[in-house]
N, C-alpha and C positions, 0 to 999 in steps of 0.2 A: 282487177279480177272480174270477168264478165258474169252477169247474172243469168240464171236459168230462165226458160220460157215461163215457168210457173211464177217465179219471183217477178218477172216483168209484167205479167198479167195482174198480180196483186198490187204492184206499184201504180199501174195505169188506173185501176179501179179506185185506189186511194186518192189519186190526183183528181179524178172526176168527182168524187164525193166532196173533196175540199172545195173545188170550184163551185159546185152546186150549193153547198152550205153557206158560202160567203157571197153569193149573188154575182159571180162572174159568168153571166149567161152566154155572151158571145164566145168567150174562151172555152166554155164548157161545150158548146155546140161544135166548135171547130175541132177540139181535142177528141170528142166522142166520135166524130166523123172519121178522123184519121186513125184512131186506135181501134175502132170497131168493137169496143167494149160496152157492156150494159151496166147501168148503175144498179146497185142492190137496193131493195126496198128499205131495209133497216139502216139506220144511221150508225155506222161503226166507228167513225172518227179515227180511222187508222193512222192517218198522217199526223194528226195532232198528238196522239198517244206515243207514236214513235219519236217524234221530235222532243216531247217532254222527257222520254226515257234517255235520249241522247244528252240532253242538258244535265240530267241527274247523274249519269255515268261520268260525264266530263268533270263535274264537280267532285265526285268521289276520286277520280283519277288524279286530280290536282291535289287533293288531300293526301293521297298515298305518296305522291311524288314529294310533297313537303315533308312527310314523315320519314321518307327514305333519306332525304338530304339531312334531316335532323339526326337520324341514326348514324349516318356516315360520319357526321361531325363528332358525335359522341364517341364513336369507335376510334377516331383519330386522337381524341383527347384522353381516351381511357388509359389508365395506368395498369401495369402488370399486377396479377393477383399477389397480395401480400398478407401473410398471416397476422402481421401486426395490426391490421385494420380491425381485427376482431378482439383486440385487447381492450379492456375497460374495467370499470368498477365491478366487483363481484356481485353487488346487489342487482346489477342489470343483466347478469348472465341468464337468469331464469326467463327473461323476456325474449331470449334468442331461441328458446326451445319450443318444439311443436306441442300443441295441446288441442287443436281444433281441425277437423276435416274441412278442407277448402274445396276439393274436387273429388269426385268418384267416377272414374273412367272405366268403360267396358268396351270390349271389342274382340279380345282374344277368345278363341274357341276351346283352348285347353290351358293347363296350368302355366303360369308365368314364372320364369326362372331368374330374370335379371331386370333391374331398372337402373337408368343412368341419365343424369342431367348433361346437356351439352355445355361445354365450358364457356361459350360466348353468347349463344342465342337462346331464345325462350322455347327450346325444344327439350323433349323428354323422350328417351328411346326405351323400348321394352322388347323382350324376346321370350318365346315360350315353346311348349311342346307341340304347338300347331305349326311349327317350322316357319313362322312369320316374325318379322321385326316391325314393331309399330313406332312411328314417329308422331309425337303428340305436341301440341302447343299448350304448355301448362298455364299460360295466362288466360286462354279462352276455354281450355278443357276440351278442345276438339282434336280429332285425328287429322294429321296432315297427309300421311301416306303409309301404305303397307309395303315393306320391302320383302320381295319374294325371291327365292333362289335356292335356299337350303331345302333338302328333301327329307330331313328328319328334325328332331327337337334341337332348338338353338339354345346353347348352354350359357354363353357368356358374351359380354360386349365390352369394348374399350374404345375411347376416343384418343387420337393423338393430341399433344398439348394445345395446338391451335384450333382443333375441332374440325379440320377439313376432312379427315378420314375417320371412318368408323370401322373397327374390326369386329367380326362376329365368328363364333366357332360353333360346331354342331356335332351331334351324334353321327352325322353322315361322313365324319372323318375329314372334313374340309374347314378351311378358314377363308372367309370372304372379306374383301376390302371395298367399302362403299364411299363414294365421293359426295360429300354434302354440299359442294360448290358446283356440282354438275347434275342437278336434279336427282340426287340420291342414287346415281348410277353405280352398279356393281362394276368396279374397275378391274379387280383381280380375284381369282380363286386359287388358293394355295393348297396343294395336295401333297401328302407325304407321311402323315400319321397312319398307323395301322389299327387304330381303334378310335372310339369317340374322343373328340377334342373338348376338354372341359373348361379350359381357361385361356384368356388372351390378355396381353398387356403390351403397351408401347414402351420402348426405351426412351426415357426423358431426355438424355443427353444426345440422342441420335434419332431423329424422326424417321430415318430410313430403316430402322430395325424394329421388328415385332417379335414378341415372345409368345409361344403357345405351349400348353401342357396337355397331356392326354392320358387316357386309360391304358395306353401301351407302355407307360412308365417312363416316358421321355419328355424333355423340354426342348423345343426347337427354336432356333433364332433365324428369322427370315429377313431377307433384303427386299424391301417393298418395290424398289425401282425395277429390279430384275425378276422378282417373284421366286427366287431360288432360296433354298435352305442353306445358310452359310455355316451352321454349326448345329450339332445334335448332342445334347447332354443325356447320355443313356444311363439307365438304372439310377436315376436321381434319388429315388426312395427304394432302392434295392429291387427295382422292377415293379413295385406296387403302383396302383392308380394314383396319378398326381391330380389332385382335385382343383387346385387354384395356383396361379402364378401372379405375383404383384411386384411392382417396382417402386422404390422409395421416391419421395417428391424431388430429391436432388439428383436422382438418376444413378447413384453409386451402388445401390444394393438391390438384390432380387431375393424374394422369398417364395417358397412353395410349401404346400401342405398336402397330406396324403391319407389314404385309408390305413397306413401303417402307424397311425396315431402320433406322428411327428411333424414338425415343421423344420425347414432348413433355410439357412441364410447364406447367400452367395455374394462375393465381391465382383460386380460387373466390370470394374476398371482393371481387375486382375484376371481377365479372361474367364469370368464366372467361377472363380475359385471358391470352394465351399469353406465357410467360416465356422458355422455351428450346426450341430444336429440337436434340436431342442425336444427333449422327451419329458412327459409329465401327464399328458392326457390319457384317459382310459378308453377312448373310443375314437372313431374317425374324426379328423380335424377338417371342418367344412370351409373355414374362411380364415384369412390372415390379412392384417393391414399394418402399415408402418405408422408410427407417431408423427406429429408435425412439430415444428419448433416450439410452439407455445406449450404443447403437452410436455415436451422434454424439460422446459424451464420449470413447469409446475411440479412435476414428479421429483426432479432432482432437488428443487428448493425445499419441498416438503420433507423429503427424506433426510436432508441435511439438518433441517429444523428439528425433526423428531430425534435425530442422533444427538443434537445438542442437549436435549432434555434427558437422555439416557446414557450419556457418555461415561458416567461413573460405573456402569456395569462392565466389568472387565471381560466377562465371557461373551456377552452380547452378540448372539448369533441371529437373533430375531428382533425385528422392529414390530412392536405391537401397538395397536390402537384400541383402547378399552371399549370404545363405542362401536367397533366394527368386527363382529364375529365372522362375517362372511368374506373378509379380505385378509389374506395373510401376506405379510411382507417378509421376504427372506434375505434381503440385503444385510450384510454384516455391518454392525455399528463401527467396527474397527475400520472398515473401508471408508465409511462416511467420515470418520474421525480424521483419517489421513487426508481426505479431500479438504476438510475444513482447515486442518493445520497448514496444508500447502497454500491455501488461499491467503492465510494470515502470515505466511512466511516464517512459521515457527518450526516446521518439521518437513522432512523429505524422505520418501521411501523408495529407494532404488529398485528393490525387488519387485514392487508393484508395477513400476514403469516397464521392466523387462517383460512382464506378463502381458502388458497391454500394447506392445509396440505395433502390432498389426492394425489394431483399430485406430491408434493414435495417428498413424500416417494419414488417415482420412480426415482427422480432426485438426491436423496442423494447419496453420494459417487461418484458423477459424476461432471466433470467440463464442461465449455461451449463448449469445442472443441471435445466432444464426449466420455468422460469418463476417470476416473483416475484408478489407481491400487486399487483393492479391494481384500484383502486377497491374494495378489500376482498375481492377474489375472486382465486383462483388461475388464472393464464392459462398454457396450455401453449405451449411453443415450437415453431415450425414445424420439420419435419425438415430436416437439413442435407444428407443424402445420399439417393440413390435407386439401386437396383440393377436391372439388366436382364439377361434370359436370352435366348439366341438359338440359332437353328439352326446358327450358325457354331461351335457347341460351346463358346462362351465366355460368361462372366459379367463384366459391366462395372459398376463402381460410379462414380457421377457426383456431383460437387459441385453441389448445387442452386443454391448462391449464385453460382458462377462459370460453370456450364454445362460444366465440363471433366471429362474422365474421369480419375479419380485412382487407379484400380486395375483390373487385369484378372486374372481367375481362369481358368486353363486346366487341363484335366485330364480333363474328360468326353470320351468317345470317340464321342458322337453328339449329336443335338439336345438342348439343355437346355430342359426343359418348364416347370418350376415351381421356386419358391424361397420361402424365408421367413427373416426375421431372427429369431434366438433372442432371447427377452426379456432375457437377461442382457447382451446387446449385443456380446459377443465373437465370436459365431459367425453364419455364414450357412449355411443348409442348402438343398441343391438336389437335384433329381431330373432324370433324363434318359432318352433312348431307349437308352442303353447298359445299362439295367436296374439302375442303381446309385443309391444315395442318398449324397451326399457332404456332409461338414461342413467348412467353411472357417474357419480361425482368422484373424479380421481383425486381431488384435493382432500376431501373429507373421507374418502375411501368407503363409500357406501352408495346404495341405490338412492337416486335423487328423485326420479319420477318414473311413471309408467303409464302406458295406455293399454288396458286390457281389452280383449275381443275386438281389436282394431280391424280384423278381417274375419270372414266366416271360415277361412281355411288357414293352413300353415303360412306364416309370413316368410317368404323365401328370399327376399332381397330388399335392401333399403339403400338410399343414397341421399347425401346432403348437398344442397345447392352450393355452387362455388362462391357466390357473393351475397345471396339472400337467405333469410331465415325460413327456409322451406325444406321439408323432408318428403321424399317420395318413398312409397312402399308398395310392394306387389305380393300376391299370394297365389297359392295353388288353387284358389277359388276363382281364378281367371279375372280378377279385378285389380285396378290401380287406384291408389289414393294419394292425394297431395295434402300435406299437413302444414299448418301455419300456427302462429301464436296469437291467442286472443286473451287479453287481460281480463275480460269478463268471465272467462271460464274458471270455475272454482273447483277445489277438491281434486286437483289432478296430481299435485306434488305430494310426495310422502314425507 
């Protein structure tokens, strides 16, 4: 690449200065005569400084290349995410929970609606009412890039399983697909909804399918390669605003929630057939999330254990824990008794089997711990439970198999906005408009810990890191916080 006349002049002066400072008199006279340049009176030492900078940058480049090779080797040896990696002694569980602020990030100009960790890299993405998507490095606390393209508030974000694509949806009635392996380029814009798009989720079993829900009362299924809408589920909630759409970790179930105070569960593998309409909340349902295998094991195990202690009660319609007034268990002891008896080989109830045929089809060829070998391959088990968060200040946990509410968590003092199951299975973490983050112990059925006044505004969204003990939270006060665990912090747990 040729240099400009100005750059050429600066280089000639730098060479003349170098020759003068180091006593090369004959070369200096000859070069000055040919270049027609005059020496400056001040000693700038431009050539020495430039050369030093080149050496320093070369050294940094070599370090970055070494780090890149090291990271590539780690990725080649990395194992797929496994919930079993979070299993361990219960006394260590509290060390996995956040209690200290690690970073406080700012940059959005309006309220932030969603936060999400990248599944593989040290990136964190956020979106807000300023129509921007922020990509942050949570290890350094610095902004990587602003993604611009939406023309109104961005409501929700979702990564596909391998983290190559990010989907975003907006009040501008569009869904955008961003390629994180091509400099965060916007690859597609999907148009088709007739009102604000409030939620997006990728289908786990098929990377080419994306789900979106809208205030127009529909859920749409999009093909990413073509950009076309392949299916529209109309009047999912009788035409009411569909607030959120989520997909289970095994890819077999879809759930939605709405302003009609209900959540609904669908069987994806049966062409999105509706399985349950779950009613119980007294206000708008803001968020839903499926349980993970560890959560299923803990809740089922504790319910069976509790049933053993109360099996003498013939009427037994309610499982009660005397130490937990804020959680009500509605599972019948008779149902748990049948399950215990079947495991022991003492009893069998054909009537119950007929009622559960639809759900059991998904569970066939799977064991309690998350699936057995089917045709030589590991098959994940469908989640047993689903949680819902509502403006009625309550979190409810439902049995996907029966459609019954088995647990109610009360304690938040305002609308509950967001929640996530901890990978270890024992905890559910939630955030609300009371400016708090609360951790619920599902095993002991009570509040385990909380962080009050964690933001100056309503806490609109939280997300748990896929592999590290980190929690991200965002608020309507336009800030982002990363939380970690610090053993020295006291008086956090209740």
